Rosetta silent file (secondary structure, phi, psi, omega in degrees, C-alpha in Angstrom):
SEQUENCE: MSDLAVEMHVPKRGAASVLEVREHRLPPPSDGEISVAIEAAGVAYADIMMRQGVYSGQSLPVTPGYDFVGRVEAVGRGVDGLAIGQRVAGVTVSGSYATRRNVRAEWLAPAPEGVDAAKLVAAVLNGVTAWQMLHRIANPAAGEWVLVHGAAGGVGTLLLEMARLSGVRTIGTASASKADVIRARGGEPVDYRREDVVERARALSAGGVVAAFDHIGGKHFKKVSMAALRPGGVGVVYGAYDMTRDGRVNPGAIADLVFNASFSSLRLFAKGQGVVAYSSQPWRDARPLAYRQDLAAVLRLVGEGALSPLVGATFPLREAAQAHQALEARSVAGKIVLSVA
SCORE:     score description
SCORE:     0.000 S_00000001
   1 L     0.000  124.890  179.321    0.000    0.000    0.000 S_00000001
   2 L   -70.500  147.614  176.322    1.444    3.370   -1.032 S_00000001
   3 L   -99.476   14.263 -179.956    1.717    6.097    1.587 S_00000001
   4 E   -78.798  134.279  175.997    1.198    8.842   -1.012 S_00000001
   5 E  -125.250  144.319  176.796   -1.765   11.198   -0.434 S_00000001
   6 E  -116.815  134.975  179.716   -3.183   13.847   -2.762 S_00000001
   7 E  -140.248  158.907  174.663   -5.102   16.828   -1.425 S_00000001
   8 E   -98.998  114.977 -167.128   -6.638   20.092   -2.609 S_00000001
   9 E  -113.360  147.569  175.031   -4.854   22.814   -0.667 S_00000001
  10 E  -110.012  102.731 -177.546   -5.461   26.527   -0.057 S_00000001
  11 L   -79.613  -23.711 -177.445   -2.052   28.241    0.216 S_00000001
  12 L  -155.628  162.433  179.828   -3.439   31.762    0.503 S_00000001
  13 L   -65.766  141.690  177.501   -6.666   33.700    0.760 S_00000001
  14 L   165.072 -167.125  178.724   -8.544   34.226   -2.489 S_00000001
  15 L   -71.773  176.650 -177.096  -11.092   33.090   -5.043 S_00000001
  16 H   -57.318  -27.211 -177.451  -11.784   29.450   -5.799 S_00000001
  17 H   -64.860  -12.962  179.773   -8.881   29.419   -8.249 S_00000001
  18 H   -74.156  -17.965  177.996   -6.356   29.440   -5.368 S_00000001
  19 L   -60.235  130.995 -177.089   -7.123   25.767   -4.650 S_00000001
  20 E  -137.113  153.997  178.475   -4.167   23.681   -5.786 S_00000001
  21 E   -78.053  134.038  176.699   -3.162   20.035   -5.930 S_00000001
  22 E  -136.791  135.689  177.161   -0.587   18.968   -3.358 S_00000001
  23 E  -110.595  144.503  177.159    1.010   15.543   -2.832 S_00000001
  24 E  -156.770  164.124  177.336    2.642   14.371    0.379 S_00000001
  25 E   -85.823  127.258  179.811    3.621   11.245    2.267 S_00000001
  26 L   -86.214  120.771  179.052    1.042   10.187    4.833 S_00000001
  27 L   -73.027  165.730  175.113    2.685    9.137    8.105 S_00000001
  28 L   -61.587  154.591  179.496    1.368    6.175   10.114 S_00000001
  29 L   -65.301  141.116  176.423   -1.573    7.030   12.384 S_00000001
  30 L   -78.657  177.009  176.483   -0.673    8.364   15.822 S_00000001
  31 L   -56.168  131.424  178.928   -2.144    7.063   19.065 S_00000001
  32 L    82.731    2.483 -179.047   -5.925    7.378   18.930 S_00000001
  33 E  -112.766  164.325  166.622   -5.962    7.878   15.149 S_00000001
  34 E  -128.903  155.270  169.173   -6.792    5.820   12.095 S_00000001
  35 E   -95.874  136.930 -175.330   -5.641    6.192    8.510 S_00000001
  36 E  -131.236  139.635  169.308   -8.528    6.322    6.079 S_00000001
  37 E   -91.785  117.885 -172.760   -8.917    6.070    2.311 S_00000001
  38 E   -83.248  133.036  175.956  -11.514    8.693    1.461 S_00000001
  39 E   -92.936  -41.292 -178.125  -14.361    7.833   -0.905 S_00000001
  40 E  -155.202  146.629  176.481  -16.162   11.190   -0.891 S_00000001
  41 E  -126.454  144.164  178.562  -15.889   14.551    0.857 S_00000001
  42 E   -83.756  154.700  174.526  -18.607   17.141    1.352 S_00000001
  43 E  -110.792  123.438 -174.004  -18.391   20.754    0.195 S_00000001
  44 L  -126.514  158.903  174.887  -19.639   23.247    2.795 S_00000001
  45 H   -59.795  -30.081  177.333  -19.903   27.030    3.147 S_00000001
  46 H   -60.378  -34.462  177.835  -17.378   26.694    5.948 S_00000001
  47 H   -62.478  -39.971  178.876  -14.849   25.533    3.337 S_00000001
  48 H   -67.195  -41.505  178.080  -15.401   28.754    1.405 S_00000001
  49 H   -63.315  -38.277  174.936  -15.030   30.827    4.551 S_00000001
  50 H   -61.279  -46.536 -178.913  -11.745   29.038    5.306 S_00000001
  51 H   -59.764  -31.797 -179.303  -10.522   29.756    1.784 S_00000001
  52 L   -92.748    2.215  174.705  -11.344   33.422    2.288 S_00000001
  53 L    75.283   23.909 -177.143   -9.647   33.560    5.675 S_00000001
  54 L  -122.313   15.782  179.339  -12.757   34.384    7.716 S_00000001
  55 L   -95.945  120.970 -176.223  -13.534   31.055    9.419 S_00000001
  56 L   -59.430  131.769  176.224  -12.936   31.237   13.163 S_00000001
  57 L    88.196   -5.295  179.582  -10.272   28.874   14.442 S_00000001
  58 L  -124.190  119.285  178.745   -8.808   28.043   11.016 S_00000001
  59 L  -106.677  159.554  177.630   -5.822   29.945    9.650 S_00000001
  60 L   -88.606  150.799   -1.857   -4.231   29.762    6.220 S_00000001
  61 L   -72.347  158.938 -177.573   -2.710   27.765    4.634 S_00000001
  62 E  -153.896  149.482  167.127   -5.322   25.031    5.001 S_00000001
  63 L  -101.814  113.904 -179.088   -6.709   21.953    3.300 S_00000001
  64 L   -69.401 -179.755  177.284  -10.522   22.253    3.501 S_00000001
  65 L   128.313   88.060 -172.221  -12.898   19.367    3.961 S_00000001
  66 L   -77.149  -24.345 -178.135  -15.439   19.420    6.787 S_00000001
  67 E  -155.516  164.498 -177.066  -16.617   15.817    6.438 S_00000001
  68 E  -157.596  164.640  165.578  -15.954   12.555    4.626 S_00000001
  69 E  -127.095  136.417 -179.916  -16.904    8.922    4.047 S_00000001
  70 E  -165.902 -165.787 -177.890  -14.137    6.366    3.621 S_00000001
  71 E  -127.403  141.694 -179.339  -12.540    3.092    4.705 S_00000001
  72 E   -68.144  128.264  176.547  -10.078    2.338    7.478 S_00000001
  73 E  -105.523  -33.795 -179.688   -6.592    1.520    6.152 S_00000001
  74 E  -152.063  152.385 -175.840   -4.583    1.434    9.380 S_00000001
  75 E  -123.655  128.273  177.866   -5.330    1.679   13.102 S_00000001
  76 L   -81.301  170.889  179.641   -3.182    3.475   15.665 S_00000001
  77 L   -64.652  142.844  176.675   -2.550    2.384   19.214 S_00000001
  78 L    86.300    3.840 -179.958   -5.398    2.811   21.664 S_00000001
  79 L   -97.876  123.356  177.781   -8.152    2.582   19.051 S_00000001
  80 L  -118.096  150.312  172.628  -10.901    0.076   19.795 S_00000001
  81 L    85.531    1.684  177.019  -13.983   -0.861   17.813 S_00000001
  82 L  -125.382  137.750 -176.049  -12.640   -0.007   14.349 S_00000001
  83 L  -124.834  151.759  177.034  -11.170   -2.542   11.927 S_00000001
  84 L   -58.630  132.753 -178.546   -9.189   -2.303    8.713 S_00000001
  85 L    94.258  -12.856 -178.695  -11.593   -2.235    5.780 S_00000001
  86 L   -70.931  143.211  177.077  -14.489   -0.878    7.831 S_00000001
  87 E   -87.604  132.036 -176.978  -16.531    1.958    6.311 S_00000001
  88 E  -138.592  165.392  176.762  -16.653    5.064    8.479 S_00000001
  89 E  -146.588  155.426  179.103  -17.744    8.699    8.320 S_00000001
  90 E  -169.511  162.777  173.873  -17.017   11.765   10.391 S_00000001
  91 E   -94.130  119.246 -174.487  -16.939   15.518   10.860 S_00000001
  92 L  -114.252  -13.609 -177.754  -13.322   16.662   10.597 S_00000001
  93 L    72.966  -49.151  177.638  -13.717   20.473   10.107 S_00000001
  94 L  -145.846  167.467  170.535  -10.708   20.552    7.767 S_00000001
  95 L    92.745   -1.826 -172.559   -8.373   18.259    5.864 S_00000001
  96 L   -99.222    4.115  167.638  -10.777   15.964    4.020 S_00000001
  97 L   -78.976   71.032 -171.873  -10.298   17.270    0.457 S_00000001
  98 E  -155.401  159.729  175.014   -7.844   14.390    0.120 S_00000001
  99 L   -80.118  -32.658 -178.978   -7.412   10.859   -1.144 S_00000001
 100 E  -148.815  153.067  177.296   -6.110    9.667    2.223 S_00000001
 101 E  -163.512  165.594  169.689   -5.645   11.167    5.680 S_00000001
 102 E   -99.797  144.516 -175.154   -5.192   10.442    9.368 S_00000001
 103 E  -150.014  148.968  177.252   -8.111   11.287   11.644 S_00000001
 104 E   -63.378  128.988 -179.256   -9.081   10.986   15.311 S_00000001
 105 H   -63.146  -29.957 -177.684  -11.027    7.766   15.843 S_00000001
 106 H   -69.022  -11.495  178.885  -13.331    9.506   18.332 S_00000001
 107 H   -89.690   -0.009 -168.085  -14.712   11.642   15.508 S_00000001
 108 E  -108.852  153.927  172.514  -16.009    8.653   13.544 S_00000001
 109 E  -133.738  152.308  177.415  -19.179    6.620   13.305 S_00000001
 110 E   -62.970  141.187  177.543  -19.824    3.406   11.326 S_00000001
 111 L  -113.664  139.809 -175.807  -21.185    4.002    7.834 S_00000001
 112 L   -70.599  149.317  173.041  -23.522    1.519    6.126 S_00000001
 113 L   -80.649  164.711  173.733  -22.484   -0.602    3.190 S_00000001
 114 L    75.764   11.402  177.385  -24.426   -0.669   -0.048 S_00000001
 115 L  -120.469  135.424  179.273  -25.080    3.096   -0.164 S_00000001
 116 L   -54.681  136.457 -176.074  -23.430    5.419   -2.666 S_00000001
 117 H   -60.685  -37.586  179.754  -20.605    7.375   -1.017 S_00000001
 118 H   -63.695  -41.456  178.866  -21.881   10.722   -2.322 S_00000001
 119 H   -65.893  -38.801  179.676  -25.301   10.099   -0.800 S_00000001
 120 H   -66.965  -46.797 -176.667  -23.748    9.084    2.508 S_00000001
 121 H   -67.506  -24.265  175.428  -21.433   12.072    2.815 S_00000001
 122 L   -66.213  -12.910 -179.688  -24.380   14.350    2.092 S_00000001
 123 L  -109.994    9.865 -177.769  -25.752   13.134    5.440 S_00000001
 124 L   -85.343  -85.039  177.603  -22.633   13.574    7.579 S_00000001
 125 H   -58.593  -49.057 -177.970  -22.122   17.255    8.450 S_00000001
 126 H   -63.917  -38.544 -176.542  -25.533   18.217    7.081 S_00000001
 127 H   -71.406  -46.440 -179.940  -27.262   15.291    8.732 S_00000001
 128 H   -67.880  -32.781  175.604  -25.832   15.640   12.229 S_00000001
 129 H   -62.668  -51.699 -179.210  -26.454   19.401   12.017 S_00000001
 130 H   -62.193  -43.775 -177.401  -30.095   18.940   11.036 S_00000001
 131 H   -62.965  -48.003 -176.455  -30.666   16.146   13.564 S_00000001
 132 H   -70.620  -37.528  176.846  -29.195   17.974   16.534 S_00000001
 133 H   -64.846  -41.416 -176.694  -30.892   21.283   15.734 S_00000001
 134 H   -74.899  -48.094 -169.871  -34.264   19.592   15.293 S_00000001
 135 H   -95.936  -29.865 -177.523  -34.177   16.977   18.047 S_00000001
 136 H   -99.554  -23.652 -178.635  -31.739   18.251   20.688 S_00000001
 137 H  -105.621  -61.071 -175.396  -32.321   22.011   20.453 S_00000001
 138 H   -79.524  -47.662  177.676  -35.771   22.826   19.023 S_00000001
 139 L    49.842   54.416  178.933  -37.553   19.507   19.724 S_00000001
 140 L   -69.907  153.791  177.580  -40.895   20.465   18.134 S_00000001
 141 L   -86.932  157.591  175.582  -43.939   18.285   18.740 S_00000001
 142 L   -56.104  134.952 -179.436  -45.824   16.485   16.009 S_00000001
 143 L    92.999  -16.813  178.000  -48.234   18.878   14.300 S_00000001
 144 L   -81.809  163.254 -175.692  -46.236   22.009   15.157 S_00000001
 145 E  -107.492  140.940  172.376  -44.695   24.257   12.503 S_00000001
 146 E  -129.109  156.230  179.793  -41.031   25.149   11.921 S_00000001
 147 E  -110.454  127.167 -178.669  -39.400   27.539    9.450 S_00000001
 148 E  -118.958  113.336  174.496  -36.419   26.324    7.405 S_00000001
 149 L   -83.767  150.841 -176.593  -34.356   28.850    5.459 S_00000001
 150 L    59.800   42.987 -169.420  -32.391   27.580    2.478 S_00000001
 151 L   -70.895  -11.741  176.476  -34.784   24.650    2.421 S_00000001
 152 L   -96.176    2.182  179.910  -33.552   23.321   -0.931 S_00000001
 153 E   -87.146 -173.848 -175.126  -29.956   23.101    0.306 S_00000001
 154 H   -63.398  -49.763  177.491  -28.071   20.258    1.934 S_00000001
 155 H   -72.033  -42.360 -176.144  -29.096   20.953    5.540 S_00000001
 156 H   -58.802  -46.115 -179.062  -32.494   22.327    4.569 S_00000001
 157 H   -64.722  -36.571  177.980  -33.661   19.254    2.650 S_00000001
 158 H   -70.882  -36.172  173.749  -32.631   16.979    5.514 S_00000001
 159 H   -58.737  -43.456  178.849  -34.442   19.194    8.034 S_00000001
 160 H   -61.097  -45.773 -177.934  -37.581   18.830    5.918 S_00000001
 161 H   -67.101  -42.872  179.967  -37.236   15.038    5.736 S_00000001
 162 H   -65.788  -39.135  177.717  -36.465   14.611    9.435 S_00000001
 163 H   -62.716  -43.821  179.620  -39.359   16.852   10.400 S_00000001
 164 H   -61.505  -39.703  177.286  -41.732   14.851    8.215 S_00000001
 165 H   -60.365  -28.406 -178.605  -40.567   11.602    9.866 S_00000001
 166 L   -97.522    3.339 -179.715  -41.529   13.155   13.223 S_00000001
 167 L    77.511   15.100  178.911  -44.870   14.568   12.068 S_00000001
 168 L   -88.155  139.200 -177.227  -43.600   18.158   12.267 S_00000001
 169 E   -93.388  141.570 -171.704  -44.920   20.601    9.663 S_00000001
 170 E  -126.355  145.456  170.269  -42.442   22.721    7.718 S_00000001
 171 E  -117.527  126.041 -175.995  -42.257   26.015    5.856 S_00000001
 172 E  -121.514  128.931  176.860  -39.243   26.271    3.567 S_00000001
 173 E   -92.860  141.555  177.354  -37.755   29.364    1.962 S_00000001
 174 E  -172.810  172.483  172.574  -36.040   29.149   -1.427 S_00000001
 175 L   -70.609  160.107 -175.410  -36.208   30.695   -4.873 S_00000001
 176 H   -59.185  -31.558 -177.741  -39.295   29.823   -6.914 S_00000001
 177 H   -66.761  -17.150 -177.719  -37.309   27.436   -9.142 S_00000001
 178 H  -106.674   11.076 -176.982  -36.654   25.166   -6.136 S_00000001
 179 H   -61.212  -36.513 -178.173  -40.217   25.022   -4.818 S_00000001
 180 H   -66.223  -31.284  176.805  -40.754   21.469   -6.076 S_00000001
 181 H   -61.828  -40.156 -179.297  -37.751   20.258   -4.045 S_00000001
 182 H   -71.116  -46.170  179.913  -39.474   21.563   -0.906 S_00000001
 183 H   -60.284  -39.039 -177.834  -42.917   20.177   -1.775 S_00000001
 184 L   -63.278  -19.820  179.870  -41.428   16.745   -2.491 S_00000001
 185 L  -108.069   18.619  173.005  -40.216   16.656    1.134 S_00000001
 186 L    85.561    6.751 -177.871  -43.519   17.729    2.648 S_00000001
 187 E   -93.568  159.496  173.169  -42.736   21.429    3.057 S_00000001
 188 E   -95.880  112.353 -176.265  -44.720   24.543    2.166 S_00000001
 189 E   -76.422  143.520  173.886  -42.466   26.613   -0.123 S_00000001
 190 E  -129.336  124.363  178.437  -42.097   30.380    0.291 S_00000001
 191 E   -80.324  103.351 -175.371  -40.306   32.429   -2.372 S_00000001
 192 L   -66.508  -16.553 -179.453  -38.104   34.718   -0.280 S_00000001
 193 L   -81.676  -25.117 -172.960  -37.494   36.974   -3.300 S_00000001
 194 L  -122.073  -13.679 -177.203  -41.165   37.788   -3.891 S_00000001
 195 L  -115.936  154.520  171.897  -43.024   37.073   -0.663 S_00000001
 196 L   -79.544  106.118 -172.445  -42.932   38.525    2.829 S_00000001
 197 H   -62.676  -43.897 -178.437  -41.459   35.526    4.636 S_00000001
 198 H   -62.372  -48.358 -179.026  -42.534   36.604    8.128 S_00000001
 199 H   -61.540  -43.601 -178.723  -46.097   37.342    7.080 S_00000001
 200 H   -67.897  -41.836 -179.721  -46.404   34.105    5.108 S_00000001
 201 H   -65.398  -41.159  179.860  -44.874   31.975    7.867 S_00000001
 202 H   -68.006  -33.678  178.707  -47.124   33.445   10.536 S_00000001
 203 H   -70.136  -46.516 -178.803  -50.178   32.922    8.345 S_00000001
 204 H   -63.440  -36.212 -175.570  -49.359   29.285    7.515 S_00000001
 205 L   -94.507    6.003  178.724  -48.593   28.451   11.135 S_00000001
 206 L    57.242   50.164  173.270  -51.572   30.340   12.550 S_00000001
 207 L   123.659   -7.054  177.989  -49.563   32.795   14.602 S_00000001
 208 L   135.503  150.903 -179.104  -45.910   31.836   14.364 S_00000001
 209 E   -85.376  159.613  178.126  -43.554   28.885   14.141 S_00000001
 210 E   -88.631  -13.597  176.534  -42.073   27.090   17.155 S_00000001
 211 E  -155.670  145.274  174.992  -38.597   27.062   15.629 S_00000001
 212 E  -129.884  129.361 -177.234  -36.720   28.844   12.862 S_00000001
 213 E  -109.094  117.819 -166.600  -33.479   27.463   11.400 S_00000001
 214 E  -127.216  118.158  178.685  -31.291   30.203    9.915 S_00000001
 215 L   -99.827    3.036 -173.133  -27.998   29.777    8.028 S_00000001
 216 L   -94.081  -46.709  176.234  -27.769   33.441    6.992 S_00000001
 217 L    82.436 -171.844  176.243  -27.237   35.218   10.300 S_00000001
 218 H    59.407 -140.787 -177.755  -26.938   38.932   11.074 S_00000001
 219 H   -61.550  -33.469 -179.140  -29.965   41.132   10.517 S_00000001
 220 H   -58.780  -41.714 -178.944  -31.795   38.335    8.728 S_00000001
 221 H   -62.112  -42.773 -177.185  -31.852   36.217   11.872 S_00000001
 222 H   -76.207  -44.408 -172.165  -33.338   38.999   13.966 S_00000001
 223 H   -83.392  -22.999 -177.970  -35.709   40.561   11.436 S_00000001
 224 H  -112.367  -60.850 -174.012  -36.996   37.387    9.762 S_00000001
 225 H   -64.133  -51.367 -179.130  -36.374   34.265   11.831 S_00000001
 226 H   -67.416  -33.455  179.665  -37.060   35.723   15.278 S_00000001
 227 H   -69.139  -22.279 -179.145  -39.972   37.776   13.947 S_00000001
 228 H   -86.686   -6.664 -176.849  -41.624   34.604   12.634 S_00000001
 229 E   -77.958  147.863  167.841  -41.578   32.873   16.047 S_00000001
 230 E   -90.337  164.979  173.712  -44.570   32.429   18.309 S_00000001
 231 E   -53.878  137.755 -178.008  -44.186   32.785   22.095 S_00000001
 232 E    88.337   -1.996 -178.398  -42.210   29.835   23.428 S_00000001
 233 E   -84.656  171.625 -179.817  -40.338   29.388   20.142 S_00000001
 234 E  -133.434  134.454  173.817  -36.607   29.154   19.515 S_00000001
 235 E   -98.276  127.969 -178.210  -34.441   30.713   16.835 S_00000001
 236 E  -117.429  115.446  177.706  -31.481   28.573   15.787 S_00000001
 237 E  -104.300  128.074 -175.182  -28.669   30.216   13.831 S_00000001
 238 L  -132.219   18.610  178.581  -26.152   27.817   12.324 S_00000001
 239 L  -167.355  176.388  179.556  -24.288   29.835    9.718 S_00000001
 240 L  -141.073   55.667 -175.545  -23.189   33.241    8.498 S_00000001
 241 H   -56.128  -34.836 -178.669  -23.883   33.075    4.775 S_00000001
 242 H   -58.645  -25.673 -178.140  -24.143   36.871    4.529 S_00000001
 243 H   -66.093  -28.563 -176.982  -20.433   37.137    5.330 S_00000001
 244 H  -131.323   33.409 -178.716  -19.460   35.502    2.027 S_00000001
 245 H   -58.362  136.367  178.061  -22.526   36.016   -0.134 S_00000001
 246 H    60.246   26.006  174.562  -21.885   35.519   -3.879 S_00000001
 247 H    81.006    8.060 -178.675  -18.327   34.406   -3.216 S_00000001
 248 L  -124.767  141.399  176.019  -17.126   37.738   -1.819 S_00000001
 249 L   -68.427  131.207 -177.435  -16.323   38.750    1.732 S_00000001
 250 L  -111.024   97.820 -177.634  -18.899   41.295    2.930 S_00000001
 251 H   -57.768  -36.045  179.416  -17.352   43.563    5.603 S_00000001
 252 H   -62.649  -40.839  179.065  -20.749   45.086    6.410 S_00000001
 253 H   -68.517  -36.208  177.448  -22.231   41.668    7.129 S_00000001
 254 H   -63.154  -46.101  179.429  -19.248   40.766    9.306 S_00000001
 255 H   -61.772  -40.744 -179.914  -19.686   43.965   11.318 S_00000001
 256 H   -64.803  -41.149 -179.847  -23.410   43.321   11.638 S_00000001
 257 H   -64.022  -38.999 -175.900  -22.836   39.773   12.835 S_00000001
 258 H   -78.073  -41.363 -168.506  -20.301   40.900   15.428 S_00000001
 259 H  -107.015  -24.051 -168.525  -21.902   44.103   16.705 S_00000001
 260 L  -113.625  -10.382 -177.011  -25.617   44.166   15.899 S_00000001
 261 L   -85.328   60.179 -178.957  -27.047   40.645   16.304 S_00000001
 262 L  -111.684  158.100 -177.302  -28.022   41.238   19.931 S_00000001
 263 L  -135.652  145.225  177.060  -31.281   40.529   21.700 S_00000001
 264 L   -75.433  119.971  179.111  -32.943   41.927   24.781 S_00000001
 265 H   -64.032  -32.867  178.778  -32.989   39.214   27.439 S_00000001
 266 H   -65.983  -42.083  179.438  -36.016   40.893   29.014 S_00000001
 267 H   -66.424  -41.805  177.648  -37.954   40.785   25.740 S_00000001
 268 H   -62.988  -40.653  179.053  -37.013   37.140   25.174 S_00000001
 269 H   -62.041  -42.152 -177.838  -38.067   36.328   28.742 S_00000001
 270 H   -62.381  -32.617 -179.125  -41.422   38.017   28.274 S_00000001
 271 H   -98.151   -3.540 -178.391  -42.146   35.825   25.219 S_00000001
 272 L    64.679   29.414 -176.348  -40.486   32.693   26.572 S_00000001
 273 L   -97.173  159.975  178.521  -38.320   32.570   23.453 S_00000001
 274 E  -127.302  154.446  174.068  -34.820   31.242   23.008 S_00000001
 275 E  -126.642  123.141 -178.724  -31.827   32.027   20.796 S_00000001
 276 E  -130.531  132.437  171.519  -29.308   29.244   20.131 S_00000001
 277 E   -99.214  126.396 -178.156  -26.198   29.253   17.961 S_00000001
 278 L  -111.477  135.787  170.159  -25.375   25.783   16.641 S_00000001
 279 L  -143.039  137.660 -175.620  -22.026   24.529   15.343 S_00000001
 280 H   -69.380  -32.727 -175.678  -21.139   20.875   14.890 S_00000001
 281 H   -62.537  -46.912  176.686  -17.543   21.189   16.091 S_00000001
 282 H   -60.706  -36.802  177.345  -18.338   22.135   19.725 S_00000001
 283 H   -65.627  -43.016  179.460  -20.863   19.301   19.918 S_00000001
 284 H   -60.076  -42.696 -172.601  -18.297   16.881   18.495 S_00000001
 285 H   -87.322  -38.463 -175.562  -15.594   17.970   20.945 S_00000001
 286 H   -94.242  -23.864  178.416  -17.548   18.874   24.102 S_00000001
 287 L  -130.815   62.865 -171.322  -20.388   16.353   23.801 S_00000001
 288 H   -62.900  -34.034 -179.751  -18.741   13.485   21.916 S_00000001
 289 H   -65.474  -46.337  178.147  -21.182   10.780   23.010 S_00000001
 290 H   -62.466  -41.515  179.221  -24.203   12.743   21.753 S_00000001
 291 H   -59.540  -50.443 -177.416  -22.352   13.585   18.542 S_00000001
 292 H   -66.637  -39.297  177.753  -21.469    9.954   17.775 S_00000001
 293 H   -61.406  -44.484 -175.656  -24.937    8.700   18.714 S_00000001
 294 H   -70.948  -42.552  177.565  -26.635   11.267   16.494 S_00000001
 295 H   -62.589  -42.764  178.218  -24.330   10.781   13.518 S_00000001
 296 H   -62.114  -39.435  179.581  -24.767    7.007   13.762 S_00000001
 297 H   -63.476  -43.261  179.684  -28.551    7.426   13.935 S_00000001
 298 H   -64.092  -46.842 -178.752  -28.599    9.592   10.807 S_00000001
 299 H   -63.931  -35.212  176.342  -26.367    7.212    8.833 S_00000001
 300 H   -62.011  -43.670  179.650  -28.538    4.281    9.925 S_00000001
 301 H   -63.895  -36.131  176.180  -31.642    6.036    8.569 S_00000001
 302 H   -66.149  -45.220  179.491  -29.870    6.628    5.253 S_00000001
 303 H   -61.231  -32.622  179.662  -28.848    2.975    5.099 S_00000001
 304 H   -83.338   -9.620 -179.316  -32.444    1.923    5.768 S_00000001
 305 L    86.173    4.824  179.271  -33.801    4.268    3.107 S_00000001
 306 L   -75.173  -29.391  173.719  -35.800    6.370    5.590 S_00000001
 307 L  -116.288  139.394  179.951  -33.690    9.430    4.756 S_00000001
 308 L  -129.918   85.656 -178.547  -32.630   10.251    1.206 S_00000001
 309 L   -57.202  139.120 -178.648  -30.061   13.083    1.167 S_00000001
 310 L   -88.218  113.701  174.777  -30.241   15.213   -1.955 S_00000001
 311 E   -93.994  112.611 -176.253  -26.947   15.248   -3.869 S_00000001
 312 E   -81.405  -34.944 -179.206  -27.091   18.254   -6.155 S_00000001
 313 E  -161.933  147.305  177.530  -23.778   17.824   -7.951 S_00000001
 314 E  -125.008  131.816  178.744  -20.646   15.679   -7.778 S_00000001
 315 E  -122.782  146.921  170.835  -17.182   16.853   -8.848 S_00000001
 316 E   -62.634  154.359 -178.271  -13.877   14.953   -8.959 S_00000001
 317 H   -51.323  -43.432 -176.390  -11.505   15.911   -6.139 S_00000001
 318 H   -69.985   -8.748  176.818   -9.224   17.838   -8.493 S_00000001
 319 H  -104.617   33.466 -179.869  -12.186   20.002   -9.553 S_00000001
 320 H   -60.219  -33.544  179.283  -12.740   21.380   -6.057 S_00000001
 321 H   -61.885  -42.801  177.950  -12.508   24.942   -7.417 S_00000001
 322 H   -65.420  -35.486  177.158  -15.487   24.335   -9.708 S_00000001
 323 H   -64.036  -41.696  176.584  -17.400   22.847   -6.767 S_00000001
 324 H   -62.082  -42.970 -179.615  -16.755   26.018   -4.726 S_00000001
 325 H   -62.504  -39.151  178.724  -17.927   28.179   -7.614 S_00000001
 326 H   -65.473  -39.341  178.984  -21.157   26.190   -7.902 S_00000001
 327 H   -68.047  -41.977  179.424  -21.838   26.579   -4.178 S_00000001
 328 H   -64.363  -32.897 -178.859  -21.102   30.301   -4.265 S_00000001
 329 L   -79.879   -8.339 -177.384  -23.439   30.755   -7.238 S_00000001
 330 L    54.229   36.780 -175.909  -26.289   28.974   -5.412 S_00000001
 331 L   -92.105   -3.191 -173.692  -26.945   27.150   -8.669 S_00000001
 332 L  -124.256  132.589  171.129  -27.419   23.705   -7.137 S_00000001
 333 L   -88.755  131.530 -179.527  -30.209   22.300   -4.973 S_00000001
 334 E    96.544 -168.972 -174.194  -28.878   19.858   -2.399 S_00000001
 335 E   -85.412  140.173  172.078  -25.362   18.901   -1.330 S_00000001
 336 E   -98.746  133.886 -170.907  -22.270   19.347   -3.471 S_00000001
 337 E  -128.700  144.407  170.614  -19.819   16.461   -3.141 S_00000001
 338 E  -100.497  123.212  179.067  -16.225   15.753   -4.140 S_00000001
 339 E   -90.504  129.882 -176.836  -15.770   12.197   -5.403 S_00000001
 340 L  -111.508  -47.366 -176.004  -12.415   10.649   -4.483 S_00000001
 341 L   -73.223    0.000    0.000  -12.645    6.882   -5.010 S_00000001
């Protein structure tokens, strides 16, 4: 077995074109690690933010790659429960735009056989994000309404499917061209370009939703998501799309996110409402048991056919720049995936 690994690397801040091919020798796994041959890696907005030098906790140069599906090639000392040849998946935050890599075993969950790698990886970061926001944070009851922004995207489509499995009713925002994607997953589509989202959401839900899931952040979270809530509801922000809208860093959106996205605790108390910021990495690191349980549950549902992640486009690993451009252009419904195997 060769120890050569190929990865798509970001040497400096810039447009998608800065991504470059880099080869290196992969060392043996350290204690607590495994070496994995990657089958597919997901493409996330966080990868774009890393490339542009605005992702907290990640400095340049960097190899992006927030999640992957692959097979164990070697096992380091102290690793139990994983065997060579086993299929695994995990949230890695960075480093998975690669043919092979070493990764902490504690970040991994078993992945089912007999499922296309692209479909599986579409349920790793996106799936654990959707599952934990829906079931561990918002926890709506059957028959209640939730609002999902970007409902035709990777996280959004899984939120719709998971909500439907639980009997929760959904309102999904997207452009008019993606309305059928939302309807097919049981959601009520709202065209955010032509409709008043707050007014429409409050009308459909007879007074307000019990949860709103917002990947945009900043003023949008306060003026749209929180405004659409009923008393007792919770707003969940899990991204900052405005910071890098259309592939460009937006200083105004960064300033708004940092300085203006504040809420009166007294006003929230009076309405019994909550505000929660969700990120998968803190859950993975600070609540590892919940993270592994939830990721395993999502992958099991995919293997059983109960969840069907939407793969919008697949690119070869070496075409990672084109994959970034497609994500920045918002031209694809569903998850964008890099195929490695």
